[in-house]
N, C-alpha and C positions, 0 to 999 in steps of 0.2 A: 572864631575860625571861619575862614572864607575859602571858597573854592573858585579859583579863577580858571579861565580857559585862554589859551593862546596857541598860535602856530609854533610848532617845534623849531622853526627856522629863526624865530626871534631870540635875541640874546637872553641868557639866564640872568635872573635878578634875585636879590636877596629875598624880596617879598613873595617869590614863587612858593616858598615852602617845599614840600615834597613834590617832585615833578614826575607825573604819571602819564606815560604815553598810552593813549586809548585807541590807537589804530591797530587794525589787524595785520597790516603790512608795515615793514620798516620804511620810513621816509626816504625817498630817492635823494642821492647826492649828499647824504649826511652820515658821517661816521658815528659809531656808538660813543666814542670818546668825546667828540665835539657836541653831541646832543645834550649832555648833562641830564640824562634820564635816570631817575632813582628806581623806577619800576615800570615794567612794560606789561600792561594788563590787556592783552589782545582779546580776551574772552568777553569783555564788555563792549567791544566794537560791533557794529552791525554785521549780520551774517554776509558772507560773500554774495549770496543771491540778492539780498536786499541792497547791498552796495552797488551791484551791477544794475539792478532795476532803477535805482535812484539816479545814478550817473551824474550827480550834482546838477540836476535839472531843476531850477527854481519852480517850474510849473508843477513839479511832483512833491514839493516841500511839505505841504500839509499832510498828504498821504504818507510820505516817508516818516514824518514824526509819529503818526499813529502806529504805523507798522513797527517802527523801532522801539517805541514804548512797549508794545506787545512783546517784542523779543526780550526786552529787559525784565518785564514781569515774569516771563517764563524762565529767566536765567538768574534766579535769586542768589545762587551761590557766588556767581561772579560779582554781582552788585554788592553782596555782603562783604566779599573780600575787598572790594574797592573802598567801601565805607570803613572797614577795619583799618586799612592802610592810611586813609585820611585821618581817622581818629579825631582828635580835638585840636589839630594843628591846621595851619594854612596849607593849601595844596593847589597845584595847577594841573589841569587836565590838558595834555598836549595833543595836538592833531596836525596833520600835514595839509589838509585841504586848503585851496587858495581862496575859496569863498568864505568870507568872514561872517556872512549873514545866514548861510544855509549849510550847516555842517552838523555832524552827529554829536560833537562835543557840547553844543548848545542844548540839544535835547537831553543829553546825559546829565548836564549840570542842573537843568530844570527837574529832571526825574529825581535827582538826589535832594531836591528842595533847597539848593544852595546857590541860586542865581541872584 
């Protein structure tokens, strides 16, 4: 069982397994029908305050990771629900951020120990 991450705007593939959107907001310009999302777990996304503070600024990346991991540790029920949904199958965590190197899905994948 592997947990992949990818932008929601990338085409759906068979290897994706269960496709889980992990953003708090629905991605711009994408219909729910076209997204191919099996589950939307906005509860595991960074809090609105943390998201605004980070602002996708790479200079804040290290601190963002620390803060977001702290939020995940305090949000055990949402993380447990994510792990339950993933189960023993392949899964893909979907995110909308343009930055492929500095986004919360990377942190979440590592937090789950599935990177």
